[in-house]
Phi, psi and omega in degrees: 000140179296150180292136181275150173288161180300328184274357181283159171285136182243119183304328181291342179246021180301151175283001168091186182253157181295326176244122183297136174232084188301336184284346182280140177282126187303319185290349180254013188304313185285329175295319178296319176303313181301317181294321179295322179294312183298328183267002183274160183296317183299327179293318180295326181295336183300338182294338180245028177244140186295141164263290171240311181267136182301151192303328184275356188279351178171143184284339188259356177286153179294149171242177176300328180290309181295325176299314181297322178294320179293320176298316181298318181294313180299312184294320181293321179299316179288325179300322180297320180289335180264002181059041175263173181281111185290326179295319179295316178303314182292320179299313179298315182298318183288336184259351193294338180248016182300332182267006181291143180285170166295159175068026172061217184291335177296317178294321179296314180297320180294318180293324175299314179298319180299314183291318178296330181292342178245020172088006178276175184281356182099184185236131175233124186290331176294318176296322179294324176300320177294319177300322180299309185282339180271338184201327188286328176293136183235061186245354181242143183287330189268351184194159171280152180076196183255352178052056183280165177295154179306315186296324177291316179296320178301318180290328179295322182277075185288319178232152178196129177293159181297321180298315179292323179297320179296321178293317178297321181294325177296321181281332183220077182303132181072018185268209190289344180268350186301324184295333179287338178268333183260349180075025177266180186252159170277184179298162174299325179298319178291318177300321181294315180298322180304313180282329175297326176300312178297316180301317183294312185286330175297318181290310186284338176286332170299310181300310182294324180295317178291317179302322182285342184086004183276337170230156183240161176296328178297319176296321181295337181296343177277356180259110188304321183297316179288315186300325179304315184274337173296316177292317181299319180299320180291325179295322181281324182232080183302335182293345180298335180287347184265068173071036177230059186296322181292317180296321178296317178299311181301316182296321179295314180295318181299316180294321178297315181297317180292323178294321177296318179297316179298319180296315181298315181298314182296316180294320180292317178299322178297316180294321180294321179292326181287317182273334177047058178296134185287332182198185183294328178292324177294328176301320183292333180271349181273169170292170177305131185250337177271120187199162168273163169295163180301318182294316181292321179299317180291322177296320178293323177296321178297318177297317181298318178298321177300314181295321177297312185288325189262323184256300187296331179257014176298140182306323181292319177293318180298323179298315179294316183290329176297317178292323178297318177299321179297319178302312182295315180301316184285327173296316181300312180298320182294313182290328177294324179279323183234071183300338179293348177283349176272164175302161189303318184293324177284321179296320181292323176295319180293332184278342187300321184291331178291329184265353184293143176270353182272119184305319182302317181287319183295325183277349182262147176271358193306309182299318181292316179299316181296320179297317179294316180297317178300318182293313181293318181299329181281352183286150166276166179305308188291326177291321178299320179293319178295317179295319179298316179294322179297320185275333184249341183079008181239142178251100180285339178235073183299333182283354182273351184272000000 
């Protein structure tokens, strides 16, 4: 393994696992985390979960699984140049979307609305990813969840509301939610994955958007970041103008992605030299250190605004996501009313509050709501559609069958 920089996370100095596993070799902690993530059920489900286009809309569009793999590749490549721990970077990247609902952000927003509608704190997919690895996975004999290292769990929890952070802090004092209450930073590896996530979806959503026909290369020419590399690709390979639009698109996106990576590495190295954190703990007390240059950050924001206005809010995408939101709302209402329609382990969790002798629990919907949310969040697109049709008798996506 390449020598790590002083500011990198070091598996030998990890803050450990919630449940001690003395037989594990300390220096392999993050590699073990990565392997547990790859072999867990929630990771396999990502192949049938929406990124932008619903899973049935085309075989070549990105899914949550392919997105996670692209984030891992990008982040690991940059981590090597920054002398960070590549295993930790990959573990965080592969796990960061484990808690995502079916139907992408539409499903997440709908589940949030459902939970808020019955008095719960709402739904956050980053928090749900942590719930998956901390307890919902049932693949180990000695504990619930995957029992990952603190540093991997810290990176998975990219965002967290103050209310949720306070609840997590009560259950795990000084744990992964503390930084949201104190205003400190996560590890450099976690910061890197956060920006690699943005780089990946901006790049692949251009590709998927053009492939779908919902955005055109002519429209993209108004986006300076893309147009720069579209022009550069033609200058290097003039033959691209002769009937090779897909190859020209791929070459343009590849050059854009590589330029962003180079910019991030250079800007981050400059920040690291200026702040000179002595170790990973000093990184947490510093301002964010992994960053783009000001020019690249603004160019990326312009691209992101273009994608929101042109692709994510396209009427065809909105039509699909509106129906997806309806599926989630109606599934939530059905399972809340008929918890026995869920598998036994989810139904039993939902039933506990009805049988509780404690007034606070009995009067609260929280256990039942949480059980329903966990079940729906774990669904793939196609399973959610089948369940919705089974429970309502209506097929909102007849073309998905």
